[in-house]
N, C-alpha and C positions, 0 to 999 in steps of 0.2 A: 035674846040673851041666854035663854035656857039651852039653845043649840050650841052657843059658844061655850057655855059652862060645861056642857056634856062633852064637847070636843076636847076641852082642856083636861077633863078628868080621864077621857080615853087616852089622850097623849101621855099623861103622867103615868097611867096604868101600864101603857106599852113600854115606857122607859123603865119602870120598875121591874117588869117581866124580863126586859133585856138585861138589866143589871143582875137580877137573880140568876138568870141563865148563865151570865158571865161568871158569877161567883161560884155556881155549881160546877162549871167547867174548870174553874180554878181549883176547886176542892178535889176534883177527880184527878187532875194532872199533877198537883203538888202535894197536898195533904192526903193522908189515908182516908178512904171512903167513910170510915166510921166516925171521923171527926166532923164537927160542925164548922163549916168554913168561916163563920162569924165569931168563933170562940177564941178565947185567949190561948187555949190548948193548940189550936192550929197555928197561931202566930208564933208561939214558943217553938213548935215543931219546925217552922220555917227558919227561925233564928238559929236553931241548932244545926239544921242542914247547911245554912249559909256559913256558920262557923267552921264546919268541916271542910266545905269547899274553899273558904278563904285560907284556912291553914294549909290545905293542899296546894293552893295557888302560891302561897308564901314560900313553901318548901320548893316548889318548882322554879320560882323566880330566883331563889337562892342558888339552886343547882345551875340554873341558866347563867347567872352571873359568874359562878365558879368556872363553868366550861368556857365562857367567853373570855374570862381572864386568862385561863390556861391557853386558849387558842392565841390570844394576843402575845403571851409569853413565848409560845412555840413559834409563832410567825416571826417574832423578833430574833429568836435563836436561829431559825432557818435563814433569815436575812443575813445575820452575822456570819453564819457558816458559809453561805454563798459568797460573801465578800472575801472570806479567808480562802475559799477554793479558787476564786478568780485571781487573788494575789499569788497563791501557790502556783497556779497554771502559768501566770506571767513570768514568775521567777524561773520555773522549770523550762519554759520556752527560751528564756535568756541564757540559762545555764547550758542547755543543749546546743545552742548556737555557739556559746563560748567553748564548749568541749569540741565541737566540730572544727572551730577555728584553731584550737590548740592541736588537734590531730593533724591538720594541714601543716602547721608550723613544725611539728615534730617530724612529720614525713619529709619536709624540705630539709630540715637539719640532718636527718638520717641520710638523705641523699648526698648532702655536702660532706658528711663524715665519711660515707662510702667512697666518695671521690678522693678525699684526702688519703684514706687508707690505700686506695688503688695507686695514687701517686707515690705514696711511701713505699709500697711494694715494688713499683717500677724502679724507683730510685735505688732501693735495696738490691734489686737484680743488677742494675748498672754498676753499683758500687762493688758488688761481688765480682762482676766481670772485670772491672778495672783493677780490683785487687789481684785477681789471677794474672792479668797482664803485667802488673807491677812486679809481682813475684817472679815472673819469667824474666823480666828485664833485670831485676836485681840479681837473679842467678847468672844471667849472661854477663852483667857488669862485674859480678864477683869473679866469674871465671877468667875474664880478661885481666882483672886486677891482680891475679896471682901468676901471670906469665913471668918466667925468669929471663934475665938478660941473654943468657945463652940461647934460650928458645927463640927469643926475638932475633938474635944474630943469625941463627941457623935458618930462620924463616924470614929473612930480610925483605923478601918480596911482599910479604903480607903485613909489614909493620904499618904502612900507611893506612891500609884497610882497617887494621885493628884499632889504630888511634881514632880513625873516623867513627868506627862503631862505638868505641868507648865514649867519645864525645856525644854521640847521638843518644846513647843510653843514659848518660848523665843528664842531658837536657830533657829527654823524655821523662825521666824519673821526677825532675822538678815539676814538669807540667802535670804529671800524674798526682803528685802531692797536692798541687793546687786544685786539681779536679776533685780529688778525694775530699779535700777540705770544703770545697764548694758544695759537693753532694751532701756531706755531713751537715753543713749549715742549713742547707735546704731541707734535709730530713728533719732536723731539730725544729725548724720553723713549722713544717707541716705537722709534726707531732704536737707542737704547742697549739697550733690552730685546731687540730683534731681534739685536743684536751678541752680547749675552750668551748668548742661546739658540743662536745659530750656533756660538759657542765651545764651549758645553756639548755641542752635537750633534757637533762635530768631535772633542772628547775622547772621547765615547762611541763614535764611529766608529773611532777609533784602537784603543780597548780591544776593540771588536768584531772589528776586523781582526786584532789580535794573537791573540785567542781562536780565530779561524778558522784562522790560520796554525798555531797549536799543535794545533788539532783535525786539520788536514790532516797535520801531521807525525806525530801519534800514529796516525792511520789508516795512514799508510805504514809506520810502525814495526810496527803490528799485522799488516799484510800480510806484512812480513818475518818476524815471529815465527810467523805461520801457516805460512809456507814452511819455516822451521826445524823446526817441529813435524811437518810432513808428512815432511820428510827423515829426522828422527830416528825417527818412527813406522815409516817404511819400513825403516830400518836395524834397528830393534828386531824387526820382523816377519822380516827376513832372518836375524837372529841367532837368533830363536826356531825358525825352520825348521832352521838349522844345529844347534841344540841337540837338536831332535827326531831329526835324522839321527845325531848323536853318541850319543844315548841308545839309538837303535835298534842301532847298532854295539856299544855297551856291553852291550846286552841279549843280542846274539848271542854276544859274547865271554864274558859271564857264563854262558850256557848251555853253551858249549864248555868253559869252566873247570870247571863243575859235572860235566860228563861225564868229563873227564880226572881230576878230583879223586876221583870215585867209583871209577874203575878203579884209580887209584894206591893208594887206601885198601885195596882188595882185595889189591893186589900186596903192600903192606906187611904185611898180616895173614897172607898166605899164605907170604911168603918173608922176613919181617922177623925180627929177633933177639928173644930172650926178654927179659922185663922183670925188673928187680931190685927186691926189696922195699925200700921207702924209709921206712916207718913211719907212725905215726898222725898225722893232721892234723885240725884243727878247721875248721869252716866259716869261710871268709874268710881262711884261711892262704895266704900267697903260695907258689905252687908253681912259678913260672917266668915267662918273658916270651914274648910272642907273636913267633914266627919267621915262616917262610914267605917267604924271599927267592926271587926268580925262579930262582935256581940250584938250589933244592931241589925236592922232590917235592910242591909245593903250588901253589896258584893265586894266589900273592901273599900278603902278610901277612893272616892271619885265624886264628880259632880254630875247629877242627872239634870240636863238642861233641855228645856223645850220652849217652843213658840206656838201660841194658840191665838185665836180671835176671841175678843171679849164677847160674851153672850153666845158662844157657839153651842152651849148646852153640854159641852164635854168638860170633864173634870180637869183641874189645873195639872199640868205636867203630862198631859196626854200626847202633845206634840202633833197638832193638826197641820202645822206648816214646817217644811224642811228648812233647817238653818242654812242649807247650801243654796237657797234661793237668793243669794247675794248678802245675807245677813252675816254669815261667817264664811270662811274659805277653808277648804280641805285640800291638803297636799299641794302638788303631786309628790313631794318628798315625804319620807316616813322615817320613824325612829327605829322600828324593828319589823320583822315579818315572821309569821308562824309557819309551821310546816305545810299547813293547808293553803297558804297564800294570803291569810289575813294580814293586813298592813296597819300598823299603828301610825296613821297619818298625823303630821303636824297640823294643828288648827291655828288659823290666823284671823285677824279682824276683817270684817267686811263693812257693811253699813252699821253694824253693831260692834262693840269692842269685845275682845275676849274676856269672858267672865272670871278668869283666874289670873293670878299674878305671875306665875312662872311659865316655863315652856309648856305649851299645851299639846297633848297628844290625844287622839281619838281611841278610846278603849271599846266603844260599841257604837255602831252606826244606828240608823233608824231601828227602833225596837221591833217594828213589824211593818207590814205593807201600809197599814193605816196609821200607825203611831210613828211620828217623825222625830220623837225625842232622841237625843244622843247622850252618851256618857263621855265625859272628858276627865282626864287625869294628867299626871306629869310623868316624865321618865322615872324609871324605878330608882335610879341613883339619887334623885333629888328629894325623895320623901314626900308623898302626897298628903299625908295626914297633917292638918293644920294649915294648909295652903290658903291664903286669903282669897275670898270670893268677892267679886265686884259686880255692880249693876251693869248689865249690857247696854241699857238705854235709860234715859230719865223717865220717871213715872212715880206712881204711888205704890209704896211697898206695904205688903201684908206678910205677917209671919205667924207661924204656928208650930206646935210640937205634935208629932204623930205618936201613936201608941208604942212605937219602938224607942221613943225617947229622943229622937233626932229632930232638929229644927228644919223646917222647910220654908221657903219664901216664894211669893208671887208678886210681880210688879206689873201694874196696869199702866199702859202707855197711852198717850193722847192720840196716837194714830190708829187706835182700835185693836192693838195687839196686847198680849200679856206674855211675859216670860216667867218661867218657873225654875226654881233652884232647889233641888232636893239633896238630902244627906249632908246637912250642915251640923256643926257642933252646937251644943247648947250655949246660949248666951253667957 
């Protein structure tokens, strides 16, 4: 019996030394060395540091939202500009085809007009030649028409010839008159056709010029749209670079928060108050609301969730068992990704139900190699503070208030497990 008692005392002493060494390590890494790690001063120091980090995180999240909104706006504008450019290019292509078609039609009309002009010129030459011949015949006929009777009597031998020539001249003159009339009519017809062709050509030229003006206007508009696209693309690239910087800062802040949160959880377990029995609850029973204001011992609104074995000798909330062992499911899709590659995976039910009511995202995975606890929150746009918290499984609920003023709960389950829920609001 004495050996057993001695063994128990030795085991308890070993555990006490382990806890003290853990708290000393905590003091060295978080609180200044001159502070007593069990003092209220150390706790207040941690709360102030968390307040600074949370404010910084809040500012970064605000900037991130602003950049993401700006990117969304720029992406929509670029998409709209691309649509306008595509429409302008289609119209330009159509107009260029229309201009080319009009050029061909104008060229064909020009050819027809040239042919008409050539025919008119040819007819003009024939008319001139005919007029000269007519003039000669008129002169001849005029000459014979003025012969006196005496001259005819003296040249009686030529009377028959003269009469025949005069008759021929008269008949030819009539034919010439008909030919001239026919030539003149044809010329007038050709000139009318030429005028119609010229008018049609002029109308086509007007349409062609209007199309060319519209084409040039659209090309200038497209150049302006291209400039706008380049400007907005550059702004989008700048915003994406800023987003990466913000995500990098958020990643660093998240790591710092995780470190402080881990140490504060140790502090609460080492120096916090005892919990009071609250009674039996079923899976899905509302057990509180998400707390974690910057003034408390948390890294901002979130739920610290863990699974341990009853009687493991570890404090509640340590996280001896990974929730990813079928109890909850992580990803593979995620809400956002930081510059370093950290992904805010979506969290879904497994054999246990999700302990929060809204869309759940993972803000911190296993707190360390040995501590499998995780932090869960909601997308930034949904507002985490005040989110209802539910029992992940049926069991006996215990609640308490830590020195930071926040409520925490532990549920003991009939299968030998216990789940812990930290950073709840006061009842």
